[in-house]
C-alpha positions in Angstrom: 17.8 4.5 39.3 19.9 6.4 36.9 20.7 4.3 33.8 22.2 5.7 30.5 19.7 6.1 27.7 21.1 3.3 25.6 21.1 0.8 28.4 17.4 1.8 29.3 16.4 1.5 25.7 17.9 -1.9 25.6 16.1 -3.0 28.6 12.8 -1.5 27.4 12.9 -3.9 24.2 10.3 -6.6 24.1 11.3 -10.0 23.0 9.8 -9.4 19.6 11.9 -6.2 19.2 15.3 -7.8 19.9 15.7 -9.3 16.4 15.0 -6.1 14.4 16.9 -4.0 17.1 20.0 -6.4 16.5 20.0 -5.9 12.8 19.5 -2.2 12.9 22.2 -1.9 15.7 24.7 -3.9 13.6 24.1 -1.9 10.5 24.5 1.3 12.4 28.0 0.1 13.3 28.8 -1.3 9.9 28.9 -4.8 11.2 27.7 -7.8 9.1 26.4 -10.6 11.2 26.6 -13.8 9.2 23.1 -15.4 8.5 24.3 -18.6 10.2 25.1 -16.7 13.3 22.3 -14.3 13.6 19.9 -16.5 15.6 22.7 -17.2 18.1 23.4 -13.5 18.4 19.8 -12.7 19.0 19.5 -15.3 21.6 22.7 -14.1 23.4 21.3 -10.6 23.4 18.0 -11.7 24.9 20.0 -13.5 27.6 22.2 -10.3 28.1 19.0 -8.3 28.4 17.6 -10.8 31.1 20.9 -10.7 33.0 21.1 -6.9 32.9 17.5 -6.6 34.2 18.5 -8.9 37.1 21.5 -6.9 37.9 19.8 -3.6 37.8 17.0 -4.9 39.9 19.6 -6.3 42.5 21.5 -3.0 42.5 18.2 -1.0 43.2 18.9 2.6 43.6 22.6 2.3 43.2 22.2 1.3 39.5 23.9 3.8 37.3 26.1 5.2 40.0 29.9 4.9 39.9 31.2 2.0 41.9 33.2 2.5 45.0 36.6 1.3 45.1 37.3 -1.9 47.2 38.7 -0.9 50.6 40.0 -4.0 52.5 
């Protein structure tokens, strides 16, 4: 399955790596995450990672390919 490098790197993060990655990623983009919101942002990213893993797994070999337009 061919995923872009950033998506694959995100999926390869362990639970312990998500928090530091979040801070680094935000700083790289000049974003300031308020301290009161940081825990929620990290939780949401962990959930997003789990959902992405599920979707990639469900797509199998088609992951990373351009979607086909709907043909009724």
